KEKE-3310 file (N, C-alpha, C; in steps of 0.2 Angstrom, whole numbers, plus 5000, padded with zeros to 4 digits):
npx = (5258:5249:5244:5238:5228:5221:5217:5210:5200:5192:5187:5180:5170:5163:5159:5152:5141:5135:5131:5123:5112:5107:5102:5110:5119:5135:5144:5149:5157:5159:5163:5176:5193:5207:5218:5213:5203:5211:5219:5208:5203:5214:5214:5202:5205:5214:5207:5196:5204:5208:5196:5192:5202:5200:5187:5189:5197:5191:5182:5166:5153:5148:5132:5121:5122:5110:5100:5104:5094:5087:5094:5087:5079:5088:5086:5076:5082:5080:5071:5075:5065:5060:5072:5068:5056:5061:5070:5062:5053:5063:5068:5056:5055:5067:5066:5056:5049:5054:5053:5052:5045:5045:5038:5035:5028:5028:5016:5014:5025:5036:5045:5053:5052:5061:5062:5070:5064:5066:5066:5058:5042:5029:5014:5001:4983:4985:4988:4976:4974:4980:4974:4961:4966:4969:4957:4950:4958:4955:4942:4944:4950:4940:4937:4930:4915:4910:4897:4895:4888:4891:4893:4894:4899:4900:4913:4921:4924:4935:4945:4947:4943:4928:4915:4905:4903:4892:4881:4883:4882:4869:4860:4867:4872:4877:4873:4881:4889:4904:4908:4903:4910:4923:4921:4918:4929:4939:4934:4929:4939:4937:4941:4936:4928:4938:4947:4938:4935:4948:4950:4940:4945:4956:4965:4980:4990:4986:4986:4999:5005:4999:5006:5019:5017:5014:5025:5027:5036:5045:5035:5027:5016:5005:4996:4983:4972:4969:4980:4991:4989:4988:5000:5009:5005:5010:5005:4996:4983:4966:4949:4940:4944:4938:4926:4918:4928:4938:4951:4958:4958:4966:4978:4982:4984:4996:5013:5023:5036:5035:5026:5033:5044:5038:5032:5044:5050:5042:5042:5056:5057:5044:5030:5021:5028:5032:5040:5040:5043:5040:5026:5022:5025:5018:5005:5006:5007:4994:4986:4989:4984:4990:4989:4976:4961:4953:4940:4939:4950:4945:4934:4940:4948:4938:4931:4942:4942:4931:4935:4933:4941:4955:4954:4962:4974:4982:4970:4965:4973:4970:4968:4955:4947:4956:4959:4959:4962:4963:4971:4972:4982:4984:4993:4996:4997:5010:5016:5016:5021:5018:5014:5016:5009:5000:4997:4992:4991:4983:4985:4976:4977:4967:4969:4971:4984:4993:4999:5007:5007:5016:5016:5023:5025:5033:5030:5037:5029:5012:5006:5000:5009:5012:5001:5002:5014:5010:5000:5008:5017:5009:5003:5015:5018:5006:5007:5019:5015:5005:5013:5019:5021:5008:5002:4988)
npy = (5249:5259:5262:5250:5249:5261:5257:5246:5251:5259:5248:5242:5251:5251:5238:5238:5246:5239:5227:5232:5237:5225:5221:5216:5216:5222:5227:5237:5250:5263:5264:5259:5261:5271:5263:5251:5252:5253:5241:5231:5234:5231:5217:5213:5217:5207:5196:5198:5198:5185:5178:5182:5177:5163:5162:5164:5153:5142:5127:5125:5118:5101:5095:5089:5072:5060:5051:5034:5020:5011:4996:4980:4972:4960:4943:4934:4922:4905:4891:4875:4862:4847:4833:4821:4823:4834:4827:4818:4827:4834:4823:4821:4833:4833:4822:4825:4828:4841:4858:4861:4870:4873:4877:4876:4881:4880:4886:4883:4876:4883:4880:4879:4873:4873:4872:4877:4889:4902:4905:4913:4908:4905:4912:4912:4910:4910:4923:4929:4929:4940:4951:4949:4951:4965:4970:4967:4974:4987:4988:4987:4999:5007:5012:5005:4995:4978:4976:4984:4989:4984:4985:4974:4973:4969:4974:4971:4957:4943:4930:4912:4903:4909:4909:4919:4926:4921:4926:4940:4941:4937:4948:4958:4967:4965:4966:4965:4962:4969:4960:4948:4946:4945:4932:4924:4925:4919:4906:4900:4904:4913:4923:4935:4940:4942:4952:4962:4965:4969:4981:4988:4991:4999:4995:4987:4994:4997:4984:4981:4991:4987:4975:4979:4989:4980:4973:4960:4954:4944:4945:4947:4956:4956:4964:4960:4947:4946:4954:4947:4933:4935:4941:4930:4921:4927:4938:4954:4960:4959:4964:4957:4944:4939:4932:4917:4905:4914:4918:4906:4903:4913:4912:4899:4902:4908:4908:4894:4896:4909:4908:4899:4906:4917:4910:4904:4915:4920:4909:4910:4923:4926:4936:4938:4932:4924:4920:4904:4904:4918:4918:4908:4914:4925:4920:4914:4926:4931:4922:4924:4936:4947:4955:4959:4966:4958:4953:4954:4946:4933:4932:4931:4920:4910:4911:4906:4893:4888:4885:4878:4873:4863:4849:4837:4840:4846:4845:4832:4824:4825:4821:4814:4826:4836:4853:4864:4879:4888:4893:4890:4889:4888:4887:4891:4878:4871:4861:4850:4855:4864:4881:4883:4876:4876:4876:4884:4888:4886:4874:4865:4856:4843:4846:4859:4864:4873:4874:4883:4882:4882:4876:4875:4872:4869:4859:4846:4837:4833:4823:4821:4821:4833:4836:4825:4827:4837:4831:4821:4829:4835:4823:4819:4829:4828:4815:4816:4825:4818:4808:4814:4816:4824:4835:4834)
npz = (5078:5081:5068:5064:5074:5070:5057:5061:5068:5059:5051:5061:5064:5053:5053:5065:5062:5052:5058:5068:5061:5057:5068:5078:5093:5097:5107:5121:5117:5121:5134:5135:5140:5133:5131:5131:5121:5110:5111:5111:5098:5090:5093:5087:5074:5070:5072:5063:5051:5051:5050:5038:5030:5032:5027:5014:5009:5014:5009:5001:5011:5010:5004:5016:5020:5015:5027:5030:5027:5040:5046:5044:5058:5068:5064:5076:5087:5083:5089:5086:5078:5086:5086:5080:5073:5065:5057:5050:5042:5035:5027:5019:5012:5005:4996:4988:4971:4964:4969:4986:4999:5016:5032:5049:5063:5080:5091:5104:5110:5105:5095:5078:5062:5047:5029:5015:5018:5018:5005:4990:4986:4973:4978:4973:4975:4989:4992:4994:5007:5013:5007:5014:5027:5026:5024:5036:5045:5040:5045:5059:5060:5058:5045:5035:5034:5037:5033:5023:5008:4991:4974:4960:4942:4925:4922:4933:4933:4933:4930:4928:4942:4948:4955:4958:4946:4939:4945:4943:4929:4927:4929:4925:4935:4952:4969:4984:5000:5008:5018:5013:5001:5006:5013:5002:4995:5003:5007:4995:4986:4976:4963:4957:4968:4977:4970:4969:4982:4986:4979:4985:4997:4995:4986:4978:4983:4996:5002:5001:5009:5022:5024:5025:5036:5047:5048:5041:5034:5021:5010:4995:4986:4972:4958:4959:4953:4939:4933:4938:4933:4919:4916:4920:4910:4899:4892:4890:4900:4895:4896:4890:4891:4903:4900:4897:4888:4884:4889:4890:4876:4871:4877:4873:4860:4859:4855:4860:4864:4869:4879:4888:4891:4898:4909:4915:4919:4929:4938:4942:4949:4958:4955:4965:4976:4991:5007:5015:5028:5032:5030:5039:5051:5050:5051:5064:5071:5068:5074:5087:5090:5086:5075:5072:5079:5093:5090:5076:5073:5077:5069:5056:5057:5059:5047:5039:5044:5037:5024:5008:4998:4992:4996:4995:5001:5015:5023:5020:5028:5041:5058:5069:5078:5076:5069:5054:5049:5035:5019:5002:4987:4970:4955:4937:4925:4915:4902:4911:4923:4937:4942:4956:4971:4985:5003:5017:5034:5050:5061:5073:5088:5097:5110:5110:5107:5095:5078:5066:5049:5033:5018:5003:4986:4971:4959:4948:4941:4938:4946:4958:4968:4974:4982:4990:4998:5006:5014:5020:5028:5037:5043:5049:5059:5067:5071:5079:5088:5095:5101:5111:5129:5138:5150:5161)
capx = (5252:5244:5242:5234:5222:5217:5213:5205:5194:5188:5184:5175:5165:5158:5155:5147:5135:5131:5128:5117:5107:5105:5099:5115:5123:5142:5147:5149:5163:5160:5166:5183:5199:5211:5222:5208:5200:5216:5220:5203:5203:5219:5212:5197:5208:5217:5201:5193:5208:5208:5190:5192:5206:5196:5181:5192:5200:5187:5178:5159:5151:5144:5126:5120:5120:5103:5101:5104:5089:5088:5095:5081:5080:5091:5081:5077:5085:5074:5072:5074:5060:5063:5076:5065:5052:5065:5073:5056:5051:5069:5068:5050:5057:5073:5064:5051:5051:5052:5055:5047:5047:5041:5039:5031:5030:5024:5015:5013:5031:5041:5050:5051:5055:5062:5066:5069:5059:5067:5066:5052:5038:5023:5008:4994:4978:4986:4988:4970:4974:4983:4968:4957:4968:4969:4950:4949:4962:4951:4937:4947:4952:4933:4937:4925:4911:4909:4890:4895:4886:4896:4890:4899:4896:4905:4920:4924:4925:4942:4946:4948:4938:4925:4908:4901:4902:4885:4876:4884:4880:4862:4856:4871:4875:4876:4875:4882:4893:4911:4909:4901:4915:4928:4919:4918:4936:4943:4931:4929:4945:4934:4945:4932:4926:4945:4949:4933:4937:4955:4949:4936:4949:4962:4969:4986:4995:4984:4988:5007:5006:4998:5011:5025:5016:5013:5031:5026:5043:5046:5029:5026:5009:5005:4991:4977:4972:4969:4987:4995:4988:4989:5008:5012:5004:5014:5001:4993:4976:4960:4943:4936:4946:4934:4920:4919:4935:4942:4958:4962:4959:4971:4984:4984:4986:5003:5019:5025:5042:5033:5023:5038:5048:5035:5032:5050:5052:5038:5045:5062:5056:5037:5028:5018:5032:5033:5044:5036:5044:5036:5019:5020:5026:5012:4999:5006:5005:4987:4982:4991:4980:4995:4988:4970:4958:4950:4933:4941:4954:4941:4930:4944:4949:4932:4930:4947:4940:4926:4938:4931:4946:4961:4952:4967:4980:4982:4964:4964:4977:4968:4965:4949:4947:4960:4956:4964:4960:4968:4970:4975:4984:4986:4996:4995:5001:5013:5020:5017:5024:5013:5017:5014:5003:5001:4992:4995:4986:4984:4983:4975:4976:4961:4971:4972:4990:4993:5005:5006:5011:5016:5018:5023:5029:5033:5030:5039:5024:5005:5004:4998:5015:5012:4996:5005:5019:5006:4997:5014:5020:5003:5003:5021:5017:5001:5010:5024:5011:5002:5018:5022:5017:5005:4999:4981)
capy = (5247:5264:5261:5244:5251:5265:5253:5241:5255:5260:5242:5240:5255:5248:5231:5239:5249:5234:5223:5236:5237:5218:5219:5212:5220:5220:5228:5244:5252:5269:5264:5257:5265:5272:5258:5245:5253:5251:5234:5228:5235:5227:5210:5213:5217:5201:5191:5198:5196:5177:5176:5184:5172:5157:5162:5164:5147:5136:5124:5125:5112:5097:5094:5083:5065:5057:5045:5027:5016:5007:4989:4976:4969:4954:4938:4931:4915:4900:4885:4870:4857:4841:4830:4815:4827:4837:4822:4816:4832:4835:4818:4822:4838:4831:4817:4828:4829:4848:4862:4861:4875:4870:4881:4874:4884:4877:4891:4880:4874:4888:4878:4880:4869:4877:4869:4882:4893:4909:4906:4915:4903:4908:4911:4911:4912:4911:4930:4932:4930:4947:4955:4948:4955:4972:4972:4967:4980:4993:4987:4989:5007:5011:5014:5002:4990:4972:4976:4990:4986:4985:4982:4972:4973:4965:4976:4968:4950:4941:4924:4905:4902:4915:4908:4925:4928:4919:4931:4946:4940:4936:4954:4964:4969:4961:4969:4961:4966:4968:4954:4942:4946:4942:4925:4920:4925:4914:4899:4898:4906:4917:4928:4941:4942:4944:4958:4968:4967:4972:4988:4992:4993:5003:4992:4983:4998:4996:4978:4981:4995:4983:4970:4983:4992:4975:4969:4953:4951:4943:4943:4951:4956:4959:4969:4956:4940:4948:4956:4941:4927:4937:4941:4924:4918:4931:4942:4959:4958:4962:4963:4952:4937:4937:4929:4911:4902:4918:4918:4900:4903:4918:4909:4894:4905:4911:4903:4890:4900:4915:4906:4896:4912:4920:4905:4903:4922:4920:4905:4913:4928:4926:4943:4937:4927:4924:4914:4900:4907:4924:4916:4904:4918:4929:4916:4914:4932:4932:4918:4927:4942:4953:4958:4962:4966:4951:4952:4953:4940:4927:4932:4929:4913:4906:4910:4901:4886:4885:4885:4872:4871:4859:4843:4832:4843:4845:4843:4825:4820:4827:4815:4816:4831:4842:4858:4867:4885:4889:4896:4887:4892:4884:4891:4888:4872:4872:4855:4846:4859:4869:4887:4884:4873:4878:4875:4888:4889:4885:4867:4865:4849:4843:4849:4867:4866:4876:4874:4887:4879:4885:4871:4878:4868:4869:4851:4844:4833:4833:4816:4821:4821:4839:4835:4820:4829:4841:4826:4818:4834:4835:4817:4819:4834:4825:4809:4818:4828:4813:4804:4818:4816:4830:4836:4834)
capz = (5082:5080:5061:5064:5078:5066:5052:5064:5071:5053:5050:5066:5064:5047:5055:5070:5059:5048:5063:5072:5056:5057:5075:5082:5098:5097:5113:5123:5115:5123:5141:5135:5140:5127:5129:5130:5115:5105:5112:5108:5091:5087:5093:5082:5067:5069:5071:5056:5046:5051:5048:5031:5026:5032:5022:5007:5007:5016:5004:5002:5014:5005:5006:5021:5017:5017:5032:5028:5029:5046:5045:5047:5065:5067:5065:5082:5088:5082:5092:5081:5079:5089:5081:5076:5068:5060:5052:5046:5038:5030:5022:5014:5007:5000:4991:4983:4964:4963:4975:4992:5005:5022:5038:5054:5070:5086:5095:5111:5112:5103:5090:5071:5057:5041:5024:5010:5021:5016:4997:4988:4982:4971:4983:4970:4979:4996:4994:4996:5015:5014:5006:5020:5033:5025:5025:5043:5048:5039:5049:5065:5060:5056:5038:5032:5038:5033:5031:5018:5001:4985:4968:4954:4936:4920:4922:4939:4932:4932:4926:4931:4947:4950:4955:4958:4939:4936:4948:4940:4922:4927:4928:4923:4941:4958:4975:4990:5005:5009:5022:5009:4997:5010:5014:4996:4992:5007:5007:4988:4982:4971:4960:4956:4974:4980:4967:4971:4989:4986:4976:4989:5003:4994:4980:4979:4987:5003:5004:5002:5015:5028:5025:5028:5043:5052:5048:5040:5031:5014:5007:4990:4983:4965:4957:4958:4950:4932:4932:4939:4929:4912:4915:4920:4904:4894:4888:4894:4902:4891:4900:4886:4894:4908:4898:4894:4888:4880:4892:4888:4869:4869:4880:4869:4853:4860:4853:4866:4866:4873:4886:4892:4894:4904:4914:4918:4923:4935:4943:4944:4954:4957:4957:4972:4980:4998:5010:5020:5035:5033:5030:5045:5056:5050:5053:5071:5074:5067:5079:5094:5091:5085:5068:5072:5086:5095:5086:5069:5073:5078:5063:5050:5059:5058:5040:5036:5045:5032:5017:5005:4993:4995:5000:4995:5004:5022:5026:5020:5033:5048:5063:5072:5083:5073:5065:5050:5047:5030:5013:4997:4981:4964:4949:4931:4923:4908:4901:4917:4928:4940:4945:4963:4974:4992:5008:5022:5039:5057:5063:5080:5091:5102:5117:5110:5104:5088:5073:5060:5044:5026:5014:4996:4982:4963:4957:4941:4938:4940:4947:4965:4973:4978:4988:4995:5003:5011:5018:5024:5033:5042:5047:5053:5064:5071:5075:5084:5094:5099:5104:5117:5135:5139:5156:5160)
cpx = (5246:5240:5237:5227:5218:5213:5208:5198:5189:5184:5178:5169:5160:5155:5150:5140:5131:5128:5122:5111:5103:5102:5104:5119:5130:5145:5147:5155:5165:5164:5173:5188:5203:5215:5218:5205:5205:5218:5215:5202:5208:5217:5207:5199:5211:5212:5198:5197:5208:5202:5189:5196:5203:5191:5183:5194:5195:5182:5170:5157:5147:5137:5125:5118:5113:5104:5100:5098:5091:5089:5089:5084:5083:5085:5082:5079:5079:5076:5071:5069:5064:5066:5072:5060:5056:5068:5068:5054:5057:5069:5062:5052:5062:5071:5058:5053:5049:5055:5050:5050:5042:5043:5033:5033:5025:5022:5015:5020:5037:5046:5048:5055:5055:5065:5064:5064:5060:5067:5059:5048:5032:5017:5002:4989:4979:4987:4982:4969:4976:4977:4963:4959:4968:4962:4948:4952:4958:4945:4939:4948:4946:4933:4932:4921:4910:4901:4889:4893:4891:4892:4895:4895:4902:4912:4924:4926:4932:4942:4947:4942:4935:4917:4903:4899:4895:4880:4877:4881:4872:4858:4861:4875:4873:4878:4876:4885:4900:4912:4908:4907:4921:4927:4920:4926:4941:4940:4931:4935:4942:4938:4942:4930:4933:4947:4944:4934:4943:4954:4945:4939:4955:4966:4975:4990:4993:4986:4996:5008:5004:5003:5017:5023:5016:5020:5031:5032:5042:5040:5028:5018:5008:4998:4984:4977:4973:4977:4991:4995:4990:4997:5011:5011:5008:5010:4997:4985:4971:4954:4939:4938:4942:4928:4922:4926:4940:4950:4961:4963:4965:4978:4986:4986:4993:5008:5021:5032:5040:5030:5028:5042:5045:5034:5038:5052:5048:5041:5052:5062:5048:5035:5024:5021:5032:5037:5039:5037:5040:5029:5018:5021:5020:5006:5000:5004:4997:4983:4983:4987:4985:4994:4981:4967:4955:4944:4935:4945:4950:4936:4934:4946:4943:4930:4935:4945:4935:4928:4936:4936:4952:4959:4957:4973:4980:4976:4963:4968:4975:4966:4959:4950:4952:4957:4961:4960:4965:4966:4974:4977:4986:4988:4994:4999:5004:5018:5021:5020:5019:5017:5015:5008:5004:4995:4995:4989:4988:4981:4982:4973:4970:4963:4972:4979:4990:4999:5003:5011:5010:5019:5017:5027:5028:5035:5032:5034:5017:5002:5002:5003:5015:5007:4999:5010:5016:5003:5003:5017:5015:5003:5009:5020:5011:5004:5015:5020:5008:5006:5021:5018:5015:5002:4992:4978)
cpy = (5252:5263:5255:5246:5256:5262:5249:5245:5257:5254:5241:5244:5253:5242:5233:5242:5244:5229:5226:5236:5230:5216:5215:5217:5218:5221:5235:5246:5259:5269:5261:5262:5266:5266:5251:5245:5250:5244:5229:5228:5231:5219:5209:5213:5210:5196:5191:5196:5188:5175:5176:5179:5165:5156:5161:5157:5141:5133:5124:5118:5108:5096:5088:5077:5063:5051:5039:5024:5011:4999:4985:4973:4962:4948:4935:4924:4910:4894:4880:4865:4851:4837:4825:4818:4830:4833:4819:4821:4834:4829:4819:4827:4836:4826:4819:4830:4836:4852:4863:4867:4874:4875:4878:4877:4882:4883:4889:4879:4879:4886:4879:4875:4873:4873:4874:4887:4900:4910:4909:4910:4907:4907:4909:4913:4912:4919:4933:4933:4937:4952:4955:4952:4962:4974:4972:4973:4986:4993:4990:4996:5011:5014:5011:4997:4984:4972:4981:4987:4988:4981:4980:4972:4969:4968:4974:4960:4949:4935:4918:4905:4908:4913:4913:4928:4927:4924:4938:4946:4939:4942:4960:4967:4964:4964:4965:4965:4965:4961:4948:4941:4942:4934:4921:4920:4920:4907:4896:4899:4910:4923:4935:4944:4945:4951:4964:4970:4971:4980:4992:4994:4997:5001:4989:4987:4997:4990:4978:4985:4991:4978:4973:4986:4986:4971:4962:4950:4950:4940:4949:4951:4960:4963:4966:4951:4942:4949:4950:4936:4929:4938:4935:4920:4921:4935:4948:4957:4962:4960:4957:4945:4935:4933:4922:4908:4907:4919:4912:4900:4908:4915:4904:4896:4907:4906:4900:4894:4906:4913:4903:4901:4915:4916:4905:4910:4922:4915:4907:4918:4930:4933:4943:4932:4929:4918:4910:4902:4913:4922:4913:4909:4923:4926:4915:4920:4933:4928:4921:4934:4948:4957:4962:4962:4959:4949:4950:4947:4934:4926:4929:4922:4908:4905:4905:4894:4883:4885:4878:4869:4866:4853:4838:4834:4841:4842:4835:4821:4822:4821:4818:4821:4837:4846:4861:4873:4888:4892:4892:4891:4887:4888:4888:4882:4873:4866:4851:4849:4864:4875:4888:4880:4873:4876:4879:4889:4887:4878:4866:4858:4849:4846:4857:4869:4868:4876:4878:4884:4882:4879:4873:4874:4870:4862:4851:4840:4834:4827:4815:4821:4828:4839:4830:4822:4834:4836:4823:4823:4834:4829:4817:4823:4831:4819:4811:4821:4823:4809:4808:4817:4823:4830:4836:4841)
cpz = (5081:5073:5061:5068:5074:5061:5055:5066:5065:5051:5055:5066:5058:5050:5060:5067:5055:5053:5067:5067:5056:5064:5079:5087:5098:5104:5115:5122:5119:5130:5141:5136:5134:5125:5127:5123:5109:5105:5109:5101:5087:5087:5087:5075:5066:5068:5065:5050:5045:5048:5040:5027:5026:5027:5015:5005:5009:5011:5006:5005:5010:5008:5011:5018:5020:5022:5029:5031:5035:5043:5048:5054:5064:5068:5072:5082:5087:5085:5087:5083:5083:5084:5077:5071:5063:5055:5047:5040:5033:5025:5017:5009:5002:4995:4987:4976:4962:4968:4980:4997:5011:5028:5043:5060:5075:5091:5103:5114:5110:5098:5083:5067:5050:5035:5018:5012:5020:5009:4996:4984:4979:4976:4979:4975:4987:4998:4995:5004:5016:5013:5012:5026:5032:5026:5032:5047:5046:5043:5056:5066:5058:5049:5034:5037:5034:5030:5025:5011:4996:4979:4963:4948:4931:4921:4928:4938:4931:4927:4931:4936:4950:4950:4955:4951:4937:4939:4945:4933:4922:4926:4926:4929:4947:4964:4981:4995:5005:5013:5018:5004:5000:5011:5008:4993:4996:5006:5000:4984:4976:4969:4960:4963:4978:4977:4969:4978:4990:4984:4981:4996:5002:4989:4983:4984:4995:5006:5006:5008:5022:5029:5028:5035:5048:5052:5046:5036:5023:5011:5001:4988:4977:4964:4956:4954:4942:4930:4932:4934:4921:4911:4916:4914:4898:4889:4892:4895:4897:4895:4897:4888:4899:4907:4895:4894:4884:4883:4889:4880:4867:4871:4875:4862:4853:4858:4860:4868:4871:4879:4890:4895:4899:4910:4918:4922:4929:4940:4946:4949:4954:4959:4963:4976:4987:5001:5015:5027:5037:5034:5037:5051:5056:5053:5061:5074:5073:5073:5086:5095:5090:5079:5068:5079:5087:5091:5079:5068:5073:5072:5057:5051:5058:5051:5037:5038:5041:5025:5014:5000:4997:4999:5000:4998:5011:5025:5026:5025:5040:5052:5066:5078:5081:5069:5060:5047:5042:5024:5008:4991:4976:4958:4943:4929:4916:4907:4907:4923:4931:4944:4952:4966:4981:4997:5014:5028:5046:5059:5071:5083:5095:5108:5116:5107:5097:5084:5067:5055:5037:5022:5006:4992:4974:4961:4950:4938:4941:4942:4955:4970:4977:4984:4993:5000:5008:5016:5023:5029:5038:5046:5052:5060:5069:5075:5080:5090:5098:5103:5110:5123:5136:5146:5155:5161)
residu = (UNK:UNK:UNK:UNK:UNK:UNK:UNK:UNK:UNK:UNK:UNK:UNK:UNK:UNK:UNK:UNK:UNK:UNK:UNK:UNK:UNK:UNK:UNK:UNK:UNK:UNK:UNK:UNK:UNK:UNK:UNK:UNK:UNK:UNK:UNK:UNK:UNK:UNK:UNK:UNK:UNK:UNK:UNK:UNK:UNK:UNK:UNK:UNK:UNK:UNK:UNK:UNK:UNK:UNK:UNK:UNK:UNK:UNK:UNK:UNK:UNK:UNK:UNK:UNK:UNK:UNK:UNK:UNK:UNK:UNK:UNK:UNK:UNK:UNK:UNK:UNK:UNK:UNK:UNK:UNK:UNK:UNK:UNK:UNK:UNK:UNK:UNK:UNK:UNK:UNK:UNK:UNK:UNK:UNK:UNK:UNK:UNK:UNK:UNK:UNK:UNK:UNK:UNK:UNK:UNK:UNK:UNK:UNK:UNK:UNK:UNK:UNK:UNK:UNK:UNK:UNK:UNK:UNK:UNK:UNK:UNK:UNK:UNK:UNK:UNK:UNK:UNK:UNK:UNK:UNK:UNK:UNK:UNK:UNK:UNK:UNK:UNK:UNK:UNK:UNK:UNK:UNK:UNK:UNK:UNK:UNK:UNK:UNK:UNK:UNK:UNK:UNK:UNK:UNK:UNK:UNK:UNK:UNK:UNK:UNK:UNK:UNK:UNK:UNK:UNK:UNK:UNK:UNK:UNK:UNK:UNK:UNK:UNK:UNK:UNK:UNK:UNK:UNK:UNK:UNK:UNK:UNK:UNK:UNK:UNK:UNK:UNK:UNK:UNK:UNK:UNK:UNK:UNK:UNK:UNK:UNK:UNK:UNK:UNK:UNK:UNK:UNK:UNK:UNK:UNK:UNK:UNK:UNK:UNK:UNK:UNK:UNK:UNK:UNK:UNK:UNK:UNK:UNK:UNK:UNK:UNK:UNK:UNK:UNK:UNK:UNK:UNK:UNK:UNK:UNK:UNK:UNK:UNK:UNK:UNK:UNK:UNK:UNK:UNK:UNK:UNK:UNK:UNK:UNK:UNK:UNK:UNK:UNK:UNK:UNK:UNK:UNK:UNK:UNK:UNK:UNK:UNK:UNK:UNK:UNK:UNK:UNK:UNK:UNK:UNK:UNK:UNK:UNK:UNK:UNK:UNK:UNK:UNK:UNK:UNK:UNK:UNK:UNK:UNK:UNK:UNK:UNK:UNK:UNK:UNK:UNK:UNK:UNK:UNK:UNK:UNK:UNK:UNK:UNK:UNK:UNK:UNK:UNK:UNK:UNK:UNK:UNK:UNK:UNK:UNK:UNK:UNK:UNK:UNK:UNK:UNK:UNK:UNK:UNK:UNK:UNK:UNK:UNK:UNK:UNK:UNK:UNK:UNK:UNK:UNK:UNK:UNK:UNK:UNK:UNK:UNK:UNK:UNK:UNK:UNK:UNK:UNK:UNK:UNK:UNK:UNK:UNK:UNK:UNK:UNK:UNK:UNK:UNK:UNK:UNK:UNK:UNK:UNK:UNK:UNK:UNK:UNK:UNK:UNK:UNK:UNK:UNK:UNK:UNK:UNK:UNK:UNK:UNK:UNK:UNK:UNK:UNK:UNK:UNK:UNK:UNK:UNK:UNK:UNK:UNK:UNK:UNK:UNK:UNK:UNK:UNK:UNK:UNK:UNK:UNK:UNK:UNK)
# end
């Protein structure tokens, strides 16, 4: 015992000196009795021996595991559409020659109809809606103003439908406002107006960030019309393609094998793909004022109500007194198949009832059947609504 105590005392003195230098107070040794000192030193000897042994054999702690990403919130329970309407819409979708995706959400009654509604369909110009919401969100956050001037030149030109191109080419530049670009992008589906608006509010990353921040779900956004259309065609973008028929000529010069492979890759996993359910839910959220402030919500809905495209789609089936605030999308065609034909929007009855609808199809033929199913779905919803008893 004495040997252990003496050894322990030597060790303790070293430890006490080391701990004191580190600013750690060990204890008041000077007031211990002889027995207490020896007994305490013996305990300390045993403890230090145990600590030393543990330190010698204990493996190095593994690095802390990175926290796993939170699981997505469970999808809320969906009230199915009324049986008669559900059967009618299901029959329309099943009989379509191609792939149809349909989502209809009743904001007034709370039900939803889904067909292929969680599959990703090409959005094409429907994605302009997310650019517009990103711009309006920037207005809400006082990052930009719709009256803010913006100048376009030849480097801003895109392809396909771009009515603003003539104004740019007339003088080499054209100055307008962000608000005018937004209006042109939605109502005319002007590709150049859309891409310039997108770049003016932060580019593709800003749009994707908005979609994520507001929890819009299964909605992809690519890098603008130039990047999307050239990749779908199977060739890298060149700015010279924005003039005249240069894009068509370059695309037609590609071997059909190359074009077909690129076309099929796009349809298999659209770079701008979105699910009809996510789109209809986002439209419902927009209408309920959950995405933007009241003023910007009403401004955007008003612009969507002035859309001029898609005259043979949903708009052609509207009954008197019904309104359709919407955005259309049309993809490239290859050997009779269209890479997406869509109409998405808010259908409002004369009594104020609202239905958010996303009708997205990939048709096997260019025989008008894609537009026909959009009209038939719309007519079915209107007929069902009109058949329901409504309070005064």
